Structure formats: structure tokens, C-alpha cells
Wavefront OBJ file of the C-alpha trace (Angstrom):
o trace
v 88.674 61.873 61.356
v 89.847 63.747 58.304
v 93.777 63.666 57.648
v 95.424 66.297 55.504
v 99.030 65.659 54.416
v 101.138 68.715 53.664
v 104.075 68.834 51.542
v 106.257 72.005 50.845
v 108.504 71.417 47.745
v 111.246 73.128 45.954
v 112.760 71.891 42.578
v 112.663 68.139 43.291
v 110.057 66.785 40.882
v 111.587 63.291 40.785
v 111.639 62.922 44.502
v 108.116 64.400 44.743
v 106.796 61.856 42.129
v 108.412 59.006 44.191
v 106.743 60.196 47.467
v 103.375 60.623 45.793
v 103.592 56.987 44.703
v 104.417 55.970 48.203
v 101.338 57.794 49.502
v 99.086 55.833 47.178
v 100.187 52.762 48.939
v 99.620 53.755 52.522
v 97.503 51.450 54.669
v 95.653 54.427 55.885
v 95.340 56.794 52.892
v 95.284 60.601 53.589
v 92.046 62.393 52.851
v 93.836 65.088 50.941
v 97.332 65.922 50.049
v 98.377 69.705 49.830
v 101.436 70.410 47.851
v 102.821 73.969 47.919
v 105.505 74.718 45.347
v 108.208 77.309 46.541
v 109.531 77.578 42.885
v 107.936 80.535 41.150
v 108.269 78.677 37.982
v 106.047 75.909 39.210
v 108.512 73.218 38.523
v 106.203 70.637 40.460
v 103.039 71.247 38.583
v 103.689 68.652 35.917
v 104.292 65.958 38.419
v 101.101 66.857 40.342
v 99.022 67.042 37.237
v 100.305 63.659 35.991
v 99.646 62.038 39.336
v 96.279 63.454 39.645
v 95.296 62.159 36.213
v 96.612 58.701 36.781
v 95.425 58.151 40.507
v 92.290 58.893 42.369
v 93.086 57.592 45.854
v 92.972 61.044 47.318
v 92.561 64.634 46.071
v 95.581 66.701 45.281
v 95.556 70.453 46.020
v 98.309 72.448 44.475
v 99.438 76.027 44.936
v 102.616 78.163 44.222
v 104.223 80.353 46.890
v 106.492 82.595 44.774
v 108.323 84.182 47.765
v 111.201 82.073 49.015
v 110.917 80.769 52.592
v 110.016 77.408 54.079
v 108.047 79.008 56.948
v 105.606 80.900 54.533
v 105.494 77.903 52.221
v 104.376 75.678 55.056
v 101.914 78.283 56.299
v 100.197 78.063 52.996
v 99.858 74.372 53.179
v 98.130 74.790 56.630
v 95.829 77.414 55.332
v 94.763 75.117 52.496
v 94.268 71.977 54.754
v 90.835 71.116 56.127
v 91.867 67.979 58.076
v 91.239 67.318 61.809
v 94.891 66.165 61.740
v 97.752 67.475 59.597
v 100.724 65.264 58.697
v 103.947 66.733 57.337
v 106.619 64.933 55.148
v 109.474 66.491 53.256
v 109.548 66.186 49.451
v 112.676 64.139 49.399
v 111.469 61.404 51.800
v 109.974 57.953 51.262
v 107.124 56.678 53.256
v 106.547 52.918 53.786
v 102.994 51.599 53.596
v 102.322 51.533 57.432
v 103.790 54.997 58.033
v 100.638 57.182 58.436
v 98.645 54.473 60.085
v 101.339 54.154 62.699
v 101.468 57.757 63.467
v 97.764 57.827 63.920
v 97.641 54.764 66.074
v 100.362 56.273 68.374
v 98.475 59.590 68.710
v 95.393 57.696 69.706
v 97.094 55.126 72.102
v 99.016 57.843 73.911
v 96.452 60.580 73.752
v 98.906 63.002 72.055
v 98.514 66.119 70.155
v 101.495 65.350 68.038
v 103.596 62.464 67.020
v 107.098 62.533 65.500
v 108.806 59.582 63.833
v 112.294 58.760 62.680
v 113.946 60.045 59.463
v 116.271 57.304 58.534
v 118.991 58.443 56.083
v 119.908 56.378 53.084
v 123.602 56.988 52.149
v 124.549 55.834 48.683
v 127.025 53.204 48.298
v 129.032 55.569 45.982
v 129.713 57.841 48.962
v 133.131 58.209 50.293
v 134.186 55.622 52.821
v 134.498 58.204 55.600
v 130.958 59.422 55.009
v 129.545 55.961 55.155
v 131.290 55.255 58.396
v 130.598 58.477 60.189
v 126.801 58.247 60.782
v 126.706 62.062 60.114
v 123.017 62.072 58.896
v 121.498 60.088 61.698
v 118.878 61.638 64.069
v 118.594 60.569 67.784
v 115.754 58.018 68.378
v 113.609 57.331 71.480
v 111.216 54.690 72.802
v 107.697 54.925 71.528
v 105.327 56.998 73.704
v 108.175 59.262 75.169
v 107.756 62.959 75.316
v 110.020 64.522 72.700
v 112.482 66.955 74.294
v 112.078 70.615 73.298
v 115.608 70.697 71.615
v 114.726 67.646 69.437
v 111.497 68.823 67.989
v 111.589 69.034 64.147
v 109.463 68.263 61.141
v 110.006 65.768 58.215
v 108.001 63.159 59.812
v 105.182 64.432 62.123
v 101.385 64.428 62.557
v 99.629 67.228 64.559
v 96.121 67.760 65.792
v 94.717 70.597 63.925
v 93.366 72.686 66.722
v 96.347 73.427 68.708
v 98.279 73.934 65.496
v 95.803 76.438 63.982
v 95.891 78.272 67.371
v 99.386 79.306 66.857
v 100.209 82.576 65.050
v 101.384 81.848 61.550
v 101.574 79.000 62.518
v 105.186 79.082 61.394
v 107.103 82.236 62.104
v 108.027 83.943 58.866
v 110.752 85.849 60.529
v 112.983 82.747 60.002
v 113.010 83.663 56.372
v 115.704 81.363 54.696
v 117.046 80.097 57.980
v 116.173 76.687 59.442
v 114.521 76.220 62.805
v 110.968 77.308 62.025
v 109.625 73.776 62.622
v 111.042 73.251 65.927
v 110.106 76.800 66.958
v 106.501 75.997 66.257
v 106.465 72.672 67.996
v 108.162 74.144 71.023
v 105.602 76.924 71.349
v 102.796 74.270 71.258
v 104.524 72.099 73.729
v 105.231 75.088 76.053
v 101.377 75.756 75.981
v 100.535 72.130 76.959
v 100.569 70.241 73.691
v 101.614 66.583 74.283
v 104.176 65.654 71.384
v 105.462 62.076 71.626
v 107.703 59.867 69.718
v 106.737 56.734 67.591
v 109.829 54.832 66.722
v 107.880 52.438 64.389
v 106.653 55.120 62.046
v 109.803 55.271 59.894
v 110.279 57.380 56.713
v 113.554 57.158 54.560
v 115.582 59.974 53.313
v 117.920 59.286 50.472
v 120.857 61.605 51.032
v 121.407 63.935 48.001
v 124.692 64.112 46.267
v 125.068 67.772 47.202
v 125.055 66.785 50.748
v 127.903 64.255 50.577
v 130.458 66.653 51.474
v 132.680 67.954 54.336
v 131.529 71.567 53.486
v 127.825 70.680 53.771
v 128.322 68.801 57.135
v 129.971 71.958 58.665
v 127.420 74.273 57.363
v 124.622 72.114 58.547
v 126.173 71.787 62.027
v 126.852 75.531 62.167
v 122.974 76.215 61.288
v 121.948 73.759 64.062
v 124.232 75.399 66.521
v 122.805 78.705 65.655
v 119.159 77.505 65.941
v 119.909 76.136 69.394
v 121.510 79.284 70.620
v 118.689 81.415 69.183
v 116.037 79.439 70.901
v 118.018 79.383 74.272
v 118.283 83.180 74.196
v 114.605 83.494 73.170
v 113.502 81.571 76.216
v 112.287 78.468 74.392
v 114.117 76.221 76.696
v 113.528 78.099 79.989
v 114.015 81.522 81.495
v 116.937 83.558 80.248
v 119.095 84.936 82.779
v 122.587 86.538 82.657
v 124.038 83.430 84.085
v 122.342 81.292 81.473
v 123.689 83.541 78.626
v 127.191 83.446 80.098
v 127.048 79.663 80.613
v 125.961 79.212 76.897
v 128.741 81.437 75.636
v 131.573 79.949 77.661
v 130.447 76.471 77.139
v 130.479 76.955 73.364
v 133.780 78.728 73.381
v 135.512 75.939 75.402
v 133.792 73.187 73.386
v 134.858 74.697 70.160
v 138.538 74.634 70.903
v 138.290 71.220 72.649
v 136.729 69.699 69.486
v 139.378 71.172 67.294
v 142.089 69.569 69.433
v 140.177 66.256 69.464
v 139.770 66.403 65.727
v 143.579 66.684 65.400
v 144.186 63.838 67.999
v 141.639 61.422 66.500
v 142.737 61.756 62.886
v 145.115 58.677 63.081
v 141.912 56.632 64.043
v 140.258 57.502 60.885
v 139.023 60.525 58.942
v 135.390 59.972 59.928
v 136.362 60.439 63.567
v 138.223 63.652 62.940
v 135.321 65.026 60.906
v 132.970 64.269 63.634
v 134.860 66.465 66.054
v 135.071 69.048 63.463
v 131.356 68.991 63.056
v 130.938 69.529 66.775
v 133.305 72.489 66.610
v 131.313 73.974 63.688
v 128.079 73.633 65.763
v 129.604 75.219 68.867
v 130.972 77.996 66.640
v 127.546 78.595 65.387
v 126.321 79.215 68.865
v 129.041 81.843 69.301
v 128.118 83.727 66.118
v 124.729 84.389 67.438
v 126.065 86.530 70.163
v 127.490 88.780 67.425
v 124.310 88.888 65.444
v 125.320 86.748 62.473
v 122.638 84.266 61.130
v 123.461 81.694 58.417
v 120.562 81.322 55.847
v 120.685 77.670 54.872
v 117.907 77.880 52.250
v 119.532 80.989 50.538
l 1 2 3 4 5 6 7 8 9 10 11 12 13 14 15 16 17 18 19 20 21 22 23 24 25 26 27 28 29 30 31 32 33 34 35 36 37 38 39 40 41 42 43 44 45 46 47 48 49 50 51 52 53 54 55 56 57 58 59 60 61 62 63 64 65 66 67 68 69 70 71 72 73 74 75 76 77 78 79 80 81 82 83 84 85 86 87 88 89 90 91 92 93 94 95 96 97 98 99 100 101 102 103 104 105 106 107 108 109 110 111 112 113 114 115 116 117 118 119 120 121 122 123 124 125 126 127 128 129 130 131 132 133 134 135 136 137 138 139 140 141 142 143 144 145 146 147 148 149 150 151 152 153 154 155 156 157 158 159 160 161 162 163 164 165 166 167 168 169 170 171 172 173 174 175 176 177 178 179 180 181 182 183 184 185 186 187 188 189 190 191 192 193 194 195 196 197 198 199 200 201 202 203 204 205 206 207 208 209 210 211 212 213 214 215 216 217 218 219 220 221 222 223 224 225 226 227 228 229 230 231 232 233 234 235 236 237 238 239 240 241 242 243 244 245 246 247 248 249 250 251 252 253 254 255 256 257 258 259 260 261 262 263 264 265 266 267 268 269 270 271 272 273 274 275 276 277 278 279 280 281 282 283 284 285 286 287 288 289 290 291 292 293 294 295 296 297 298 299 300 301 302
């Protein structure tokens, strides 16, 4: 069984170097590591060349995708990969030694076509107190072996069987451009065609939260983007048949929840800034759903 490990990177040479060091220490080494650089200047090349010269645990394949876009960058990693299984990890994450072996073991134990694992945020001690108290960067977790719901499918820590992955057009949809959601879209398409995608709670990777993300503004923008993604997929039929009633319910619920969250943010402020911000983040997510109805899309990677 050949494992290809795919990494899309953009101007994070230090983070990429740390990740490559982690991969050298995996209990189950990948058979090849594919790195596609979305920086036309090739800012990751020096890191890749230095690592390839110093370490021989696995071959490193490197290419540049000059056109901006996470979907087309990930598509190039898939086209370069020759493995029976393809694992994906983000360039700013850290992988403990058991990580890849745990994903593979879960896939075998549960007869899965794909396995997702937790991305555990690491908030620096220098972050503001309200950020450290708010758990704003946490993702929901599940029991190992459970089928991942369609609205929780995402990349960052995943391994997929190559056959159903390569059967999908793209496989990532380049229409997403500089928006988020191309990862959940691909996994939902696979799941809706019968692919079994499960959770492995032991296969943890860590994500040090970047300083640029330690802000109220970033949290609101990220929530708005997530709300837009949910609404787009709902209206596209990803989560079930789209009827007039379903469209109306999505709009009305988002409208009511936006105003309710704003009121709750004001009411909860005496209990702590982190509580008020949590409600404002929910308001932003619901506002994002509403903006899809008027045709506006936020490009998070712009």
C-alpha cells in the first residue's frame, strides 16, 4: 500500500520546515511527499531543497502553481500523487509521530474510504485573555469510527482512498477560486456517492494559531465565510433536496438568529468579553448565510 502525502503551501517557509521535520519522525513514513507552492516566486523551494538534501526518508516532489487558488493548488498535488491512499495536511500544522499510522489503522479497522482527525489549535500565551478563554479556534470532535456528518467534512487532517478521490471531477472544484469550502465540497460529493468517511479522534495534529488570526476582525470574517459556505452548499443540494420551503427556512432562521445573537452579545457582555464575542461570531455566521441570497461571496484567500 503506497501512501502519498499532499501539502499545498503559500508563503509559510518556517512552518513548512517544521512540518517536514515532523513527517521524518512518523511511525509509518509516507512513501512520497508532494508539495505544491501557490507562490509564483517559489518561496518554499529553498525549504524543500534543503530538506531533500539532508533527509532521505521519502522522496519529495515539488511544483509551483502560479495561479492563486487553494482548489487548483490541491488539484495539482493530486495529479502528482501516485499512492493508493492520499493524505492531506496543512502547511501550518504539526504532526505527532503516530499520526499517519493512526489514520491508516482506522481506515483498515472500519473499512473506510476516508478518515478525518482532529486539528487541535495551539493558542499562544501572549494572546489576549478573552481569546484564550473563548475556545474560538476549536473544531467539534466525535467518537472514533463515527460517520462524519456532511456539514463537518473538511481537510487539514485527512486520508482518502485514491480510487474514489480520483473519480471526482477536479477533484477539487476550481469554481471556488479564492473562497473556502472546496474541501468540504469534495468530501460531500464523495460521501453522497457512497464513500464511507469516518472520524479518528486519536489521530491528532496541532495547529499553532498565527498572530494575524488573534483578532476580533479575523474571527468575524472566518465566521462569515463559514456561514456562506453552509448556505451555498444547502442551496446547491449538498445536504438534501432543495425546495422552496427549505430555502425560506434557511433565510428566516438566519435572519432571526442574527438579531438574536446580537441581543445576546449585548446581554452577555457583563459576563466577560469572550462570551459577547462568541455571540457576535454567531451573528456573523448567520449574516454570512443571508448574504448568499443576494449573491455576495467573501473571498477569504484573496
